[in-house]
N, C-alpha and C positions, 0 to 999 in steps of 0.2 A: 387722295392719299389715305385718308382715315376711313374710307367707306368700308363698312363691315367690321371695323376694329373697335374695340372698347377700351376705355381707360382702366388701368388696374386700380385696385383699392388704394394702393400707395400713392398713385398719381392723383386720385380724387382727393385724398387727404392733403396732399401738397397744395392743390388748388384751393381747398377750403382755407388752409392756413394763410395763403397769399391774400385771399379775399378778406380774412379777418384782420390781417396786418394793414391792408388798405383802409378798412373801416376805422380801425383804431387811429391811424394817422389822420383821418378826417374828423375824428371826435364823434363818431356816429353811434357809439354804444349807449344804450339807455336801459336802465334796470328799474323795475318798479319798486317803490318803497315797501309795498305790501310783501313782496317776495323776500326782501332783505330782513324785514321785521319778523316774518314767519320763520326764516332760517335761523335767526338768532334765538327765538323762543324754542324751536325744535332742538337746537344744539344744547341748550340748557336742560331741557326735559330729558333728552336721551343720553346726555353725557358725551356728546360728540363735539368736535371742533371743526364746524363747517366753515370753509373759506368761501366768501362770496364777493360780489361787486363792491360792497362798502366795508369789507373786512379782509383786506389783502388782495382783492381783485379776483375776478372769475378765473377759474382754472381751465386751461385748454386741454382737451383729451380727444385724440383721433381727429383733430381739425375742427372740433366743436367746442364752444364755450358752454360749460355746465353751470347751472345756477348755484349749486353748493357742492363742495367736495371736502371730505375729510381724508387727507392723504394717509395718515397713520392707520385708520380703520378701512381704507379703500371703499368709502361710501360716497355715492353720488345721489344728490337730491335735485329733482327738477320741480319747479313751481309752475304749474300749468294754469294759465288763464283760459277762459272759455274758448278762445280761438284755436286752441290745440285739439279741440274735439269736433267731430262731425255733428250735424244737426240731430242725429239719433244717439248722441252721447258716446260714440266710440272714439278712441284716440286716433288721430289722423295717421295714415300710413307712413308719412315722412318722419313723424315722431317715433313710430315703432322701428323704422329702419335705423334711425339715428341711435336709439337706445340699444338696438341689436349690435351695432358696430362697437359701441362703447363697452357693453357687457362682455362681448367676445374678445375684444382686444385688450381691455384693462383688467378683466376678471373681477370686477367690482360688484358690490351689493348696490342695487339700483332702486331708488324710491321715487315716486311721483306724488305730488300733492295736487289734488283737483280743487281749484279755488271755488268752483260752483258747488260741489258736493261737500266740501270741507273734509275730504278723506285723504289720508296718506296711505299709499299702497306700495308694497314691495313687489318688484318684478323679477322673475327668474329668467334664465336663458330661454325658456320655452314661452315666455311672455304671458304666462298666467299671472294674474294679479291676486295678491292676498292683502286685503285691507287690514291694516294693523291699528289705525287710530281713527 
């Protein structure tokens, strides 16, 4: 019945939200202390108000939980541990696709912090990175 047919983006988002609800009900969410500490320090430094797992809970955007979100300024910050990158140091495609959906649907400013290189980079809709810190 589904042969040759694809799910719409709306259906994919609905499925992601259902999966997140199931994980939440099972108590399967885990957030690194380093990420929360970094987001708190970044908020102070930049004058942002990032909501995260230990500060109001992670915010759900487009069926994804983001590490940090400032609703007023519409800023998303992702804290990337080394497993988010390929062996040659490039961001994994699934992370790029996720970021793409969020930027295009929310219209936010998107930052990624690379735990390995200690760099915060801003990403635009064309996914060019500009290291800012």
